[in-house]
C-alpha positions in Angstrom: 0.1 0.1 -0.2 1.6 3.3 -1.1 2.2 6.1 1.6 -0.2 8.7 2.1 0.3 12.0 0.2 1.5 14.7 2.9 -0.1 18.0 2.4 0.7 21.5 3.7 -2.7 23.4 4.4 -1.7 27.1 5.2 -5.2 28.9 6.5 -5.6 31.4 8.9 -9.2 30.7 9.6 -9.1 28.1 12.3 -12.8 26.4 11.6 -12.1 26.5 7.8 -8.5 24.9 8.4 -10.0 22.2 10.6 -13.0 21.8 8.2 -10.8 20.9 5.1 -8.3 19.0 7.1 -11.0 16.6 8.0 -12.1 16.3 4.4 -8.9 16.0 2.9 -8.1 13.2 5.7 -11.1 11.4 4.5 -10.1 11.6 1.0 -6.8 9.6 2.0 -4.2 12.8 2.5 -2.1 13.3 5.7 -2.5 17.0 6.4 -0.5 19.4 8.5 -1.9 22.9 9.4 -0.1 26.4 9.1 -2.2 29.8 10.3 0.3 32.3 8.8 2.9 32.5 6.1 5.9 32.4 8.7 4.6 29.1 10.0 4.5 28.0 6.4 8.2 28.6 5.7 9.0 27.1 9.0 7.2 23.9 8.5 8.9 23.4 5.0 12.1 24.0 6.4 11.6 21.4 9.4 9.3 19.1 7.4 11.0 17.4 4.2 8.3 15.1 3.8 5.7 17.7 2.7 4.3 16.7 -1.0 2.3 19.7 -1.7 0.9 23.0 -0.3 -2.6 24.5 -0.3 -1.8 28.1 0.1 -4.4 30.9 1.1 -3.8 33.8 -0.3 -4.9 36.5 2.4 -3.4 35.6 5.6 -3.8 38.4 7.9 -0.9 40.2 9.4 2.7 39.4 7.8 3.4 38.0 4.7 0.5 36.6 2.5 0.4 33.6 0.7 1.6 34.6 -2.6 4.9 35.8 -1.0 5.1 33.2 1.2 5.0 30.8 -2.1 7.9 32.8 -3.6 10.0 32.5 -1.0 9.6 28.4 -0.7 9.9 27.8 -4.2 13.3 29.6 -4.3 14.4 26.9 -1.9 12.3 24.2 -2.8 10.5 22.7 -6.0 7.0 21.4 -4.6 3.4 21.9 -6.1 1.6 24.9 -4.7 -2.3 25.2 -5.2 -3.7 28.5 -4.4 -6.7 29.0 -2.3 -8.8 32.0 -2.1 -12.4 33.6 -1.9 -11.5 36.0 -4.7 -12.2 34.8 -8.5 -11.4 37.9 -9.9 -9.0 37.5 -12.9 -6.1 39.8 -11.8 -6.0 37.7 -8.9 -5.8 34.6 -10.7 -3.1 36.0 -13.2 -1.0 37.0 -10.1 -0.7 33.3 -8.7 0.0 32.2 -12.5 3.2 34.3 -12.5 4.3 32.5 -9.4 3.3 28.8 -10.0 0.7 27.1 -12.4 -0.4 23.8 -10.4 -3.9 25.2 -9.9 -6.3 27.6 -8.1 -9.4 26.7 -6.0 -12.2 29.2 -4.9 -12.7 28.6 -1.1 -15.9 26.9 0.0 -15.5 24.4 -3.2 -16.6 21.1 -2.9 -14.3 18.7 -1.5 -14.6 16.7 -4.9 -13.3 19.8 -6.7 -10.6 20.3 -4.1 -9.3 16.5 -4.3 -9.6 17.0 -8.3 -7.2 20.2 -8.1 -4.9 18.2 -5.8 -4.7 15.3 -8.0 -4.0 17.4 -11.2 -1.5 19.1 -9.5 0.3 16.2 -8.7 0.1 15.1 -12.5 1.5 18.5 -13.4 4.3 18.2 -11.1 5.4 14.6 -12.2 5.0 15.5 -15.5 7.1 18.6 -15.3 9.6 16.5 -13.5 9.7 13.8 -16.5 10.1 17.0 -19.0 13.0 18.3 -17.0 14.8 14.9 -17.1 14.6 14.6 -20.6 15.5 18.3 -21.1 18.8 17.4 -19.2 19.5 14.7 -21.4 18.6 16.9 -24.5 20.7 19.5 -23.0 23.6 17.3 -22.5 23.9 16.4 -26.5 22.6 20.1 -27.6 26.2 21.2 -28.4 26.8 18.1 -30.7 23.0 18.4 -32.2 23.2 22.1 -32.8 26.7 21.4 -34.7 25.3 18.7 -36.5 22.5 21.0 -37.4 24.2 24.1 -38.7 26.6 21.8 -40.6 23.5 19.9 -42.5 23.9 20.4 -46.4 20.5 21.1 -46.4 17.7 23.3 -44.4 15.6 21.7 -41.4 13.1 24.0 -40.2 10.0 24.0 -37.9 6.8 26.2 -38.4 4.0 27.1 -35.7 0.4 26.7 -36.3 0.3 29.9 -38.1 3.0 28.8 -40.5 5.8 31.2 -38.8 9.3 29.9 -38.8 10.4 29.1 -35.0 13.5 26.9 -36.1 16.0 26.9 -39.1 19.1 25.1 -39.3 21.5 24.1 -41.9 23.3 25.6 -45.0 20.8 25.3 -47.3 19.6 28.8 -47.1 23.0 30.1 -47.9 22.5 29.1 -51.6 20.0 31.7 -51.8 21.7 34.6 -49.9 20.0 34.0 -46.3 21.6 32.8 -43.1 19.5 30.3 -41.0 18.4 33.2 -38.1 17.1 35.4 -40.8 14.0 33.7 -41.5 12.8 33.1 -37.7 9.6 34.7 -37.2 9.0 35.2 -40.9 5.5 33.7 -42.5 6.2 31.1 -45.0 4.0 33.1 -47.7 6.9 36.1 -47.1 9.7 33.7 -47.4 8.3 32.2 -50.6 7.5 35.7 -51.8 3.9 34.6 -52.7 0.4 34.3 -51.4 -1.0 32.0 -54.0 -3.2 29.7 -52.0 -2.2 27.0 -54.9 1.5 27.3 -54.3 2.8 23.7 -54.2 4.6 24.5 -51.0 2.2 26.5 -49.1 -0.5 23.6 -49.8 2.0 21.2 -48.5 2.5 22.8 -45.2 -1.3 23.1 -44.7 -1.7 19.6 -45.3 0.9 18.7 -42.7 -1.0 20.7 -40.3 -3.9 18.7 -40.9 -1.7 15.5 -40.4 -0.3 14.3 -43.4 3.2 13.6 -44.5 3.9 15.3 -47.7 6.9 14.8 -50.0 7.6 17.3 -53.0 9.8 19.1 -55.2 10.1 23.0 -55.3 11.9 25.6 -57.1 13.0 28.6 -55.2 15.6 31.4 -56.7 16.7 29.0 -59.6 17.3 26.3 -57.3 15.7 23.0 -56.9 14.8 21.5 -53.5 13.3 18.0 -52.6 11.3 18.9 -49.4 9.5 16.6 -46.8 7.0 18.0 -44.4 5.5 16.6 -41.5 3.2 17.1 -38.7 5.1 18.2 -35.5 3.2 17.0 -32.4 3.9 17.6 -28.8 3.9 14.5 -26.2 0.4 14.3 -26.1 -0.1 13.7 -30.0 -1.5 17.2 -30.6 -0.3 19.1 -33.7 1.4 22.2 -32.8 3.2 23.0 -36.0 4.9 21.7 -39.1 8.6 20.1 -39.1 10.3 20.0 -42.7 13.6 19.3 -44.1 14.6 20.1 -47.7 17.9 19.3 -49.9 19.1 21.2 -52.9 18.8 18.1 -55.4 20.6 20.7 -58.1 23.9 19.4 -56.9 23.0 16.3 -55.3 26.2 14.1 -56.2 28.3 16.7 -54.4 25.9 16.5 -51.4 26.3 12.9 -51.2 30.1 13.1 -51.5 30.0 15.5 -48.8 27.6 13.6 -46.6 30.1 10.7 -46.7 33.1 12.7 -45.8 31.0 14.2 -42.7 30.4 12.0 -39.8 28.3 14.6 -38.1 26.4 15.3 -41.2 25.7 11.4 -41.5 24.7 11.0 -37.8 22.2 13.8 -38.3 20.4 12.5 -41.1 20.9 8.9 -39.6 17.5 8.5 -38.0 15.6 10.7 -40.6 16.9 8.9 -43.7 13.9 6.8 -45.6 16.7 4.4 -46.5 17.4 1.5 -44.2 21.2 2.2 -42.6 22.7 0.0 -39.9 26.1 0.6 -38.1 27.8 -2.8 -37.2 30.7 -2.9 -34.8 33.4 -4.9 -36.9 35.1 -6.5 -33.6 32.1 -8.7 -32.9 29.8 -8.1 -36.2 26.9 -6.8 -33.8 24.8 -4.2 -34.7 25.9 -0.9 -32.9 22.8 1.1 -34.4 20.2 0.9 -36.8 17.9 3.4 -38.0 13.6 3.4 -38.2 13.7 2.6 -41.9 15.8 -0.4 -41.6 13.8 -2.0 -38.6 10.8 -1.4 -40.8 12.4 -3.3 -43.6 13.5 -6.2 -41.4 10.3 -6.2 -39.1 12.5 -6.3 -36.0 12.8 -3.8 -33.5 15.8 -1.4 -32.8 15.8 -3.0 -29.3 15.9 -6.7 -30.6 18.7 -5.9 -33.3 21.0 -4.0 -31.0 24.0 -6.2 -29.9 22.9 -9.0 -32.1 24.6 -10.2 -35.4 22.6 -10.9 -38.6 23.7 -14.4 -38.7 22.0 -14.6 -35.0 19.0 -13.0 -36.2 18.9 -14.7 -39.5 18.6 -11.2 -41.7 21.6 -11.7 -44.1 21.7 -15.0 -46.1 25.4 -16.9 -45.6 26.1 -16.2 -49.6 25.2 -12.1 -48.8 27.4 -12.3 -45.7 30.2 -14.1 -47.1 30.3 -11.7 -50.3 30.3 -8.6 -48.3 33.4 -9.8 -46.2 35.3 -10.8 -49.4 34.7 -7.1 -50.8 35.7 -5.6 -47.3 38.8 -7.3 -46.9 40.1 -5.7 -50.3 39.0 -2.2 -50.1 37.2 -1.4 -46.7 34.1 -0.2 -48.7 31.7 -1.5 -51.2 29.1 0.0 -53.7 25.9 -1.3 -55.2 26.1 -4.7 -53.9 23.1 -7.0 -54.3 22.1 -8.5 -50.9 19.1 -10.5 -49.6 17.4 -10.0 -46.5 15.2 -12.1 -44.4 12.9 -10.7 -42.7 11.5 -11.6 -39.2 8.4 -13.0 -40.8 10.5 -15.2 -43.0 10.0 -12.9 -46.2 13.1 -12.7 -48.6 13.8 -8.7 -49.5 16.4 -7.7 -51.9 18.4 -4.2 -51.6 21.0 -2.7 -53.3 23.9 -1.7 -50.4 26.6 0.9 -50.0 29.1 0.1 -47.3 32.0 1.7 -45.6 34.3 1.2 -42.7 34.8 4.7 -40.5 36.7 4.8 -37.3 35.3 6.7 -34.3 37.4 7.1 -31.0 39.8 4.8 -32.5 37.2 2.0 -33.1 36.0 0.6 -36.5 32.4 0.7 -37.7 30.8 -0.4 -40.7 28.0 1.9 -42.0 25.8 0.2 -44.7 22.9 2.0 -46.6 20.4 -0.2 -48.2 18.0 0.6 -51.0 15.1 -1.8 -51.2 14.9 -3.2 -55.0 12.4 -6.0 -53.9 9.9 -4.6 -56.4 12.2 -4.3 -59.0 13.8 -7.7 -58.6 10.0 -9.2 -59.0 9.7 -7.2 -62.0 12.9 -8.6 -63.3 11.7 -11.9 -62.3 8.3 -11.8 -63.8 9.9 -10.4 -67.0 11.8 -13.5 -67.6 8.6 -15.6 -66.9 7.5 -17.3 -70.2 4.9 -15.5 -72.9 2.5 -18.0 -72.1 2.3 -16.7 -68.3 2.1 -13.1 -69.6 -0.8 -13.8 -71.6 -2.8 -15.5 -68.9 -2.5 -12.3 -66.9 -3.1 -10.6 -70.2 -6.6 -12.4 -70.6 -7.6 -11.5 -66.8 -7.6 -7.8 -67.4 -11.3 -6.2 -67.8 -10.3 -3.6 -70.0 -9.9 -4.4 -73.7 -6.1 -4.9 -74.9 -5.1 -5.3 -78.5 -2.1 -5.9 -80.2 -2.1 -4.2 -83.7 0.3 -3.9 -87.0 1.1 -0.4 -87.9 -1.9 -1.2 -91.1 -4.2 -1.4 -87.9 -4.7 -5.2 -88.4 -5.3 -7.3 -85.3 -2.4 -9.5 -84.0 -4.3 -10.4 -81.1 -6.8 -9.4 -78.4 -7.7 -10.4 -74.7 -10.8 -11.6 -73.5 -11.9 -8.1 -72.1 -11.8 -6.9 -76.0 -14.3 -10.2 -76.8 -16.4 -9.4 -74.1 -16.6 -5.7 -74.8 -17.9 -6.0 -78.3 -19.5 -9.7 -78.0 -17.2 -11.5 -80.5 -14.8 -14.5 -80.0 -11.3 -13.3 -79.8 -10.5 -15.2 -83.0 -12.8 -13.0 -85.0 -10.7 -10.2 -84.5 -7.5 -11.8 -86.1 -6.1 -10.3 -89.2 -9.3 -7.6 -89.4 -9.0 -3.8 -89.2 -11.3 -1.6 -86.6 -14.0 -0.6 -89.2 -16.3 -3.1 -87.9 -16.1 -1.9 -84.3 -16.7 1.8 -85.2 -20.1 3.2 -84.7 -21.7 4.8 -88.0 -20.9 8.3 -88.4 -19.3 8.6 -85.0 -15.6 8.3 -85.9 -13.1 9.6 -88.2 -11.1 6.2 -89.2 -8.2 8.5 -91.0 -7.5 10.1 -87.6 -7.6 6.7 -85.8 -5.2 5.4 -88.4 -3.1 8.6 -87.9 -3.1 8.0 -84.3 -2.1 4.5 -84.6 1.3 5.4 -87.0 2.2 8.5 -84.3 1.9 5.5 -81.5 4.1 3.3 -83.6 6.8 6.0 -84.0 7.0 6.2 -80.3 4.2 9.1 -79.7 1.6 7.5 -77.1 -2.1 8.7 -78.0 -5.1 9.0 -76.3 -8.5 9.6 -77.8 -12.2 9.0 -77.6 -13.8 6.3 -80.0 -17.1 5.3 -80.3 -17.6 1.4 -80.7 -20.3 -0.7 -81.7 -21.4 -4.2 -80.2 -22.1 -7.2 -82.4 -25.8 -6.7 -80.8 -26.0 -3.2 -82.4 -25.3 -1.3 -79.0 -23.1 2.0 -79.5 -21.2 2.9 -76.6 -18.3 5.6 -76.3 -14.7 4.1 -74.8 -11.3 6.0 -73.9 -8.5 4.7 -75.9 -4.7 4.5 -75.1 -2.3 3.3 -77.9 1.7 2.8 -77.4 4.3 1.5 -79.2 5.4 -2.3 -77.6 6.8 -5.8 -78.5 5.0 -9.0 -79.5 7.0 -12.0 -79.6 10.2 -9.8 -80.7 8.4 -7.6 -83.3 7.4 -4.1 -83.0 3.8 -3.5 -82.6 1.1 -1.0 -81.6 -0.4 -1.8 -77.8 -3.8 -0.2 -77.5 -5.8 -0.5 -74.4 -9.7 1.0 -74.2 -12.0 1.4 -71.4 -15.8 1.4 -71.7 -16.9 5.0 -70.6 -21.0 4.9 -70.6 -21.4 5.3 -67.2 -18.8 8.4 -67.0 -20.7 9.9 -69.8 -23.9 9.4 -68.5 -22.7 11.3 -65.3 -21.0 14.0 -67.5 -24.8 14.5 -69.2 -26.5 14.4 -65.9 -24.0 16.9 -64.4 -24.4 19.3 -67.4 -28.2 19.0 -67.0 -27.8 19.5 -63.1 -25.5 22.4 -64.0 -28.1 24.1 -66.5 -30.7 23.4 -63.7 -28.7 25.5 -61.2 -28.2 28.1 -63.8 -31.9 28.4 -64.2 -32.5 28.3 -60.3 -29.7 31.0 -59.8 -31.3 33.4 -62.5 -34.8 32.8 -61.1 -33.3 33.4 -57.4 -31.6 37.0 -58.2 -28.4 35.7 -56.7 -25.1 36.8 -58.1 -23.0 33.9 -59.4 -19.1 33.6 -59.9 -16.6 30.7 -61.1 -12.8 31.1 -60.1 -10.5 29.4 -62.3 -7.7 29.1 -59.7 -5.2 27.8 -62.5 -5.8 30.9 -64.7 -6.9 33.3 -61.6 -9.8 34.6 -64.1 -13.1 34.7 -62.7 -16.5 34.7 -64.5 -19.6 36.4 -63.1 -23.3 36.8 -64.1 -24.7 39.9 -64.9 -26.7 39.7 -61.7 -23.5 40.0 -59.8 -22.5 43.3 -61.6 -26.0 44.7 -61.2 -26.1 44.5 -57.5 -23.1 47.0 -57.5 -24.6 49.3 -60.2 -22.5 48.0 -62.9 -22.9 46.2 -66.3 -21.2 43.0 -67.0 -18.9 44.9 -69.4 -17.6 47.2 -67.2 -16.4 44.3 -64.5 -13.1 42.6 -65.5 -12.5 38.7 -65.3 -9.7 39.2 -62.8 -9.4 38.6 -58.9 -7.8 41.9 -58.0 -10.9 44.3 -59.2 -13.2 42.3 -56.8 -10.7 42.5 -54.1 -10.4 46.3 -54.6 -14.4 46.8 -54.4 -14.2 45.1 -51.0 -14.0 47.3 -47.9 -10.7 47.6 -46.6 -11.6 46.4 -43.1 -13.2 43.2 -44.7 -10.6 42.0 -47.0 -8.6 40.0 -44.3 -11.3 38.3 -42.9 -12.7 37.4 -46.0 -9.2 36.1 -48.0 -8.7 34.1 -44.9 -12.1 32.3 -45.4 -11.2 31.5 -48.8 -7.6 30.3 -47.8 -9.1 27.9 -45.1 -11.3 26.2 -47.4 -8.8 25.9 -50.0 -6.2 24.3 -47.5 -9.2 22.1 -46.6 -10.1 23.4 -43.1 -13.4 23.9 -43.8 -15.9 22.1 -46.2 -17.1 25.7 -47.6 -16.9 29.3 -46.8 -19.7 31.7 -45.9 -19.1 35.1 -45.0 -20.4 38.6 -44.9 -18.5 41.9 -46.2 -19.0 45.4 -47.7 -18.6 45.9 -51.2 -18.4 49.4 -52.9 -21.1 50.1 -55.5 -20.5 52.3 -58.7 -22.0 55.3 -56.6 -19.6 55.1 -54.0 -21.6 53.6 -51.3 -21.3 50.4 -49.8 -23.6 47.4 -49.8 -23.4 44.4 -47.6 -22.7 41.4 -49.5 -23.4 37.4 -48.2 -20.8 35.3 -50.0 -20.8 31.6 -50.2 -18.3 29.4 -51.8 -17.0 25.8 -52.4 -14.3 24.1 -54.3 -16.1 22.3 -57.3 -13.4 20.6 -59.1 -10.1 19.2 -58.2 -7.1 17.8 -60.1 -6.0 14.2 -59.9 -3.8 14.9 -56.7 -6.7 16.5 -55.3 -5.5 20.3 -55.3 -8.4 22.5 -56.1 -8.9 23.5 -59.9 -12.2 25.6 -59.5 -13.9 27.4 -56.8 -17.7 28.8 -57.4 -20.3 30.6 -55.4 -22.9 33.0 -55.0 -23.2 36.6 -53.9 -26.4 38.1 -52.1 -27.2 41.8 -51.7 -28.2 41.6 -47.7 -27.9 45.7 -47.5 -31.9 45.9 -46.6 -31.8 43.2 -44.2 -28.7 44.8 -42.4 -30.1 48.1 -42.2 -33.1 46.7 -40.8 -31.3 44.4 -38.1 -29.2 47.6 -37.0 -32.5 49.6 -37.1 -34.3 46.8 -34.7 -31.1 47.0 -32.4 -31.7 50.6 -31.8 -35.3 50.4 -31.4 -34.6 47.8 -28.8 -32.1 50.0 -26.9 -34.7 52.9 -26.9 -37.2 50.5 -25.5 -35.0 49.3 -22.6 -34.3 53.2 -21.8 -38.0 53.9 -21.8 -39.1 50.9 -19.8 -36.4 51.8 -17.3 -37.5 55.5 -17.1 -41.0 54.0 -16.5 -40.0 51.5 -13.8 -38.2 54.4 -12.2 -41.2 57.1 -12.3 -43.6 54.0 -10.6 -41.0 53.2 -7.9 -41.0 57.1 -7.0 -44.9 57.1 -6.9 -45.1 54.2 -4.7 -42.6 56.1 -2.3 -44.7 59.1 -2.6 -47.9 57.1 -1.8 -45.9 55.8 1.5 -44.9 59.1 2.3 -48.6 60.5 1.9 -50.2 57.9 4.3 -47.5 58.6 6.8 -48.2 62.1 6.8 -51.9 61.6 6.8 -51.4 59.3 9.8 -49.5 61.8 11.5 -52.2 64.4 11.2 -54.8 62.3 13.2 -55.0 62.3 17.0 -57.2 59.0 16.8 -55.3 55.9 17.6 -57.6 53.8 15.3 -57.2 55.9 12.4 -53.6 56.5 12.8 -53.1 52.5 13.0 -55.2 52.0 9.8 -53.1 54.6 7.9 -49.9 53.2 9.2 -51.2 49.5 8.0 -52.0 50.8 4.5 -48.5 52.2 4.5 -47.0 48.9 5.3 -48.9 47.2 2.8 -48.0 49.6 0.1 -44.4 49.2 1.1 -44.3 45.5 0.7 -45.8 45.9 -2.5 -43.0 48.5 -3.4 -40.3 46.4 -2.3 -41.5 43.5 -4.7 -41.9 45.9 -7.5 -38.2 47.1 -6.8 -36.9 43.5 -6.8 -39.0 43.0 -10.0 -37.2 46.0 -11.3 -34.0 44.8 -11.0 -34.2 41.1 -12.8 -33.9 40.7 -16.4 -37.5 39.0 -17.0 -39.7 41.3 -14.8 -42.0 38.3 -13.9 -40.3 36.3 -11.4 -38.3 37.0 -8.3 -36.0 34.6 -6.0 -38.0 34.7 -2.4 -34.7 34.9 -0.9 -34.2 38.4 -2.4 -37.6 39.5 -1.4 -38.7 38.3 2.1 -35.4 39.5 3.9 -35.7 43.2 3.3 -39.4 43.0 3.8 -39.3 41.8 7.0 -36.6 44.3 8.1 -38.7 46.9 6.6 -41.6 46.0 8.9 -39.9 45.2 12.0 -38.2 48.6 12.0 -41.4 50.7 11.8 -42.2 49.3 15.5 -40.7 51.4 18.3 -40.0 48.0 20.2 -37.9 46.7 17.0 -34.7 47.0 19.0 -35.6 44.4 21.7 -37.1 41.6 19.1 -34.7 39.4 18.0 -35.5 38.3 14.4 -34.1 34.8 12.8 -34.8 34.1 8.8 -34.6 30.9 7.5 -35.4 31.4 3.9 -34.7 29.0 0.7 -33.6 30.7 -2.6 -36.5 30.0 -5.1 -38.4 31.5 -7.7 -42.1 33.1 -7.5 -44.0 34.5 -9.8 -44.9 38.4 -9.2 -48.7 37.4 -9.3 -48.6 35.3 -6.3 -45.5 37.3 -4.4 -47.4 40.1 -4.0 -50.5 38.5 -1.9 -47.5 36.5 0.1 -46.1 39.9 0.8 -49.1 41.3 2.2 -49.8 38.1 4.4 -46.2 38.3 6.0 -47.0 41.9 6.4 -50.2 41.5 8.6 -48.8 38.5 10.5 -45.4 40.3 11.5 -47.6 43.8 12.2 -49.9 41.5 14.3 -47.0 40.2 16.3 -45.3 43.4 17.0 -48.4 44.9 18.2 -49.7 42.1 20.3 -47.3 39.5 21.1 -45.0 41.0 23.4 -47.2 43.2 25.2 -45.8 43.5 29.0 -42.5 41.6 28.2 -39.1 42.8 27.5 -38.2 41.3 24.3 -39.3 38.4 22.2 -37.9 35.9 19.1 -39.8 36.0 15.7 -38.6 33.2 13.3 -39.6 33.6 9.6 -39.0 30.4 7.0 -39.7 30.0 3.6 -39.0 26.1 2.3 -40.0 24.0 -0.7 -41.0 20.0 -0.6 -42.6 18.0 -3.1 -43.9 21.0 -5.0 -45.3 22.7 -1.8 -44.1 26.0 -0.9 -44.4 26.3 3.3 -44.2 30.0 5.0 -44.1 29.9 8.9 -44.2 33.0 11.0 -43.6 32.2 14.5 -43.1 34.0 18.0 -42.4 33.3 21.3 -45.1 35.8 22.6 -48.0 36.0 24.8 -50.1 33.4 22.2 -53.3 34.3 20.3 -56.7 33.6 21.9 -58.5 30.7 21.1 -61.5 32.4 20.0 -59.4 34.0 17.1 -59.3 32.2 13.8 -58.8 33.4 9.9 -62.2 31.8 9.3 -64.2 33.9 11.7 -61.9 36.9 12.0 -63.1 40.3 12.8 -60.1 42.5 12.2 -59.4 43.7 8.7 -56.1 42.3 8.9 -56.9 38.6 9.6 -59.8 38.9 7.2 -57.3 40.1 4.5 -55.0 37.2 5.1 -58.1 34.9 4.9 -58.9 36.5 1.5 -55.7 36.3 -0.1 -54.9 32.6 1.1 -58.2 31.5 -1.0 -56.5 33.9 -3.8 -53.3 31.9 -3.5 -55.5 28.5 -3.6 -53.6 27.6 -0.4 -54.1 26.6 3.3 -53.3 28.6 6.3 -53.5 27.5 9.9 -53.0 28.7 13.4 -50.8 26.3 15.7 -50.5 27.3 19.5 -48.2 26.4 22.2 -45.2 28.2 23.4 -46.2 31.7 21.6 -48.0 31.2 18.0 -47.0 29.7 14.7 -48.6 30.5 11.5 -48.2 28.4 8.5 -49.2 29.3 5.1 -48.8 26.4 2.3 -49.1 26.8 -1.4 -48.6 24.8 -4.6 -45.3 25.5 -6.4 
């Protein structure tokens, strides 16, 4: 069983500290208390076994929690979680500058506190792991940096915004830059292009989406072979792009330099796409292998290190003997064909290059292997008999023909026979006229295609065929020069494209319907050819801005210039994100300048409609809609709503003032009468108006003006009623009000009922007594509301009830209870308790 985690809890409020200590110990922690920053410093000094500190920020006199934390962290590495009743942003940010293990608001549940502590431990362990790895990295950093700077290419990393964060190697020197000059530079600025179709830009954006991309790119007259991959953090999240580029303009020179540089070889060792192995010449064991080698032989690096090729059975005895014989003569070899046996038993072939080098007076064989298994299989296949080839020839579904230059058929496969409905033998010696659909093909042109193919110029064309049953169908035809039993012939392959043609016709019909719909809808339409950067627009597009179509150029720049300057960046980013594959389409609102100089609001929607065979976008199409009227109406509605809010607030303010005026008038009127009964009646009326005024004030402060929390309404009403009586200072009031909402229609009679009950208590319950206690509660249970008003006074006579009340106050209470469809009862005992119950 693992020992308990020891926690130092720094808290100056004793009760809160003891409560937190008990809860944490129940969750399995060992807790020590400190009530000040000074005690916390002493505890850390004398108790080395503390695993984590829960630090209150405000610790009274002396140093506060943040100061104590800073002092502790100078002498000891320990996770500190701050605890405070403050949740303001500046307070939280202040603690984050000291340590980042967590911030918990006081009085949070023990579940939240426990989760925060566990997360702090995880962050602390993770940071320690990272520090250990960083120390290892730092130990080899000098060698790494030296190798990186000497790299005869360029290695770089970019962040999520495609800004350079690292650049190493001498590759940039060839174009007049130093590696550090590009740090912080945006990729598109480096490439000197913002064209979203740029090969390098597209490749880097694909890497941000998780793809590994290899491509060649020409920059400043030099050609580079480049590979880019997503850069991930330890959790696998993509945080940028890593790339490596090699100037292949002088590849041979780079290869020679690479062989002469141990540091350069070491750098590219693990990133090489080719298998590389380093063998200790003393014992023949693998000293190191790269990832490509492990993939090739299906062993892990750990399985190979320290073992010989013979022990693993990787090299065949013949291959190993041949390599040793060559090495004994010259110490190196080039283009040696070797056989490799994988872990699963498969036999692979490679072209090996090897050389013995000396490192620290110790000799190693470095061997690079290029996999030629596919080439070997192809060579083996080419040595198979012609019969085996024709077996494969007849299994292909496409139609394949061998023809003489005069178009006569030498042989056809089963695919051709099936396509036309004839036996294969029927074709032999015939020319293709009988396969040609009447009035559909120019046979002279077909003959010219065959002649060009025979001369070594492959051709592709469309041909309309006719089957034996009379069915006419389209097909694609590819023809090239080849061999047939040693003689020069034309090899032709054709594919039935009937289905594709049908789809093209359907697409054409669909486009015509779309055009009709666009014309009927009044939308502006545009079609952007990304290859030529020309944009085709319809007449409606121009009309929206007051132009004719003849006045609008078909270039992209004019459309950009018509946009409001403040909207250009956002709209261009939306297009770029869609072209890069971040969005399925784009949908944006921006302003465009009309011919009269005024700006109109345009709703622009677009989507990629065509791609090339590599998936790169070729066409972007979309629509424009003039939504200026809609935007102006929305702005007008917003203005009217603001005006409405201002008027509503003014009305509320006046009503509240009027109710205050009524209360004042009733009070003045009461003081003008000498008769106690009249004066009391007016004061009671004033009290009832005050209860309604307090309710109205609460409604005025809410957002919906219909519901109020009873916890916000009853307490100030109770205080207002009690303070109206001269004996209020001798009466203690306890309130137990739960926070639940009630609508204003029912809350008003509830307030008047509470007013009447409290007024009766203050008038009669404590006559002849020094003081007393009033308890008011409001609770909910099972969809019922219970409001209880209780005193410990003289008690109400048995003859008094709400049903047979003689006084106006009790009659009013009974009437309002019936209005609420509730019940009310009197409980007598040590004083009086009145219980009002209504449905939620």
